[in-house]
N, C-alpha and C positions, 0 to 999 in steps of 0.2 A: 426444445431449445428456444430461448427468447434472446435475440441478439440486440445489443446496445451499440450502434455504430459510433465510432469515434467522433464523427462530425456532429452528433447530437448532444455532446457533452457541453457543460458550461465552460466558457473561456474568460480568463482574466489576464490582462497584460498591463502591469503597472510600470513597465520599463525596467526596473531593477529585478522584478520577478514576474514570470508568467506561470499560469496554472490552468490545467485542463481538468475539469471536475466531473467525475462520473455520477456522484450523488450531490444533492442540494447541500450547500455549505457556504456560510457567510453571505456574500452578495449574490450568490447564485441560488435560485429556487425554482424547482420544477416539481409539481405535486406527483408526477409519475415516477420520479426518481429521488426518493428520500433516503432509502436504505435497502439493504438486502439482509434479512434476518439480523444478526448482531453486527454485520459489516455496515458501518455508518458513513465512512468517507474513503474514497480513493482520489487524492489530488496528485496529478502528475506535474510536479513543480520543476521549474528551471530558474535557478537563482544566480544572478550575475556576480562575478568576483568582487569582493570588497564591500558587499551589501549585507546588512544584518536585519533579520526579522525582529520587529519590536518585541520586547519582553512581554510575555502573556502567560496566563494560567490555564491548565486543563485539570478536570477531575472527572472520575467515573468512566474512564476509558483506558484500554491499552492503546498506545500510539506508537506506530513504527515509522522510522525514517529509513526506507529501503533504498540504499545508495546504488545508483546506476553509473554515474560518471562524476568526475570532479571531486572536490573536498569540501567538507562542511564542519566548522567548529561549533561545539555545543557547550553551553553553560546552563546550570540550573541552581535553584535555591537549596538543593540538597548538598551542594559543594562539588558536584561533578563538573569536570572540564575535559573534553575529549575531542579528538579530530577523527571524523568518519570519512572513509574513502570508498571508492567503488568496490563492491563485493562485501561490504559490511552492512549491518543492520543496527540502527539505534532503536532501543526498546524502552519506552517509559511506561511503567505501570503507574497510572496516575492516582488511583485510589482517592484519598482525601484531597489531593491537589499537588501539582508541581508547577512552579513558575520557571520558564526557560526562554532562551533565545538561541538563534543559530546564525552564523556568518559564513558566507561562501568565501573560500580562500583559494590561493593558487592563481593560475592564468586561464583556466577554462571554467565555464559555468558549471554549477553543481546541479545535476539532475537527480531527483530523488522522488520516490512515491511516498506521500504522506497518507498513512492508513490508520483509521480509527476503528477500534472494536469496542462495542458497548459492553461494559461489565455487568454481570448480574447484580441485582439489587443487594444481595447479601454480601457482596464483596466491595461495595463502593465506599465503605469506611475502613478498608484495609490501608496499611501504610504504603506510601509510594516508594518506588525505587527506579533507578536507571541502570541500563546495561548496554554495552557495545559488543556485538557479536560478529564473529567472522563466519562467512558462508562460502562453501565451494560453489563453483559456477554451475554445476550440474543440477538438474531438477531434482529436488529432494524436500522432505519435510523440514520446515524451519524449526530450529531448536528452542522453541518458546512454548511454554505451557500456559494456555489462555484459560481464564476463569469465566468462560462464556459459551462453552460447548462448540467452539470452532477450532479448526486446525488449518494451517496455511502451508502450502508447498510452493516452491519457486525455483527458477533457474532455467537453464537452456535445455532444450529437448529437440532431437533430430531423428528423422525416420518415421516409420508407420507405427503408431501406438494406440492402445486402448487405455484411457484413464477411467477407471471404474469408480462410479459415484452414483448416489441416489439424490443428492441435494448439494449443489455446488455452484459457485460463481467463478468464472475465469476472466482474467484480464491479460491482454497481450501487450507486453512491454515493448517488444520489437519482433520483427519477422512475421511469419504467417502460419496459420493452421488451415489445412484445406481437406475437403473430400468432395464427393459428387454433389452434395447438397448445399455447401456453404464455403465461404472464405472468411476467416478472421484475420485482421491485420492489426498493425500497431495502433494502440489506443482503443480497440474494440473490446467490448465485454460481452458475456453471455451467461444467462441463467440456465442451469442444467438440472434436469430431473431424471437423467439416465446417463449411461456411459458416453464419454466423448471419444469418438473414433476418427482418426484422420492421419494425414501426413503432416508432421510437425517439423518446422524449421524456425524456431522462435525461442524467445525468452518470455516466460509466462508466469503468472501467479494463479494459484487455484485455492479458493476458499471453500472448505467443506464444513457444513453445519450439521451438528448432531441432531437427529430427529427425536431424541428421547429427552 
């Protein structure tokens, strides 16, 4: 296990939005932390109500907006307009390109994880689409089929468990994972090359990369 402590991430605070960045992205660059396999970005964002992300374009990625708290309005050039709330996932398959923007609404900040997955070269000319998905709170596989050899599970997990894996990255959204050798807390990440065994009292994401 290789642990990435939360305190070593890149941090941006622009007032209207704050962002903790696990991997190099935009103004944050660290040659040690540029990606993990096809996982390119985990930005833990907190956007203040009434503020809008400037319109911009993405291509060549699957991009998730994994909602943790608050509400976020989405618009894109494909004609989609939706409001995402805690427990939902916004998924953009960017393909040849999507232009979009997002505005935090309501009375509390919108906290969401911005996750980018690199598409395989043979899929980067596919047509883009957007979908808004509901997710149960419990830890489970996300209902998204990625074209990059990765699968993602997320949600809350309590008690003593063994998460079986040969190649994975975990990110602690909140709470802790503990055993005799380590403690993982909110914002921590870890690269795994074997099973993760411990006492779980957390909300976490687990990214598993196919080795074939």
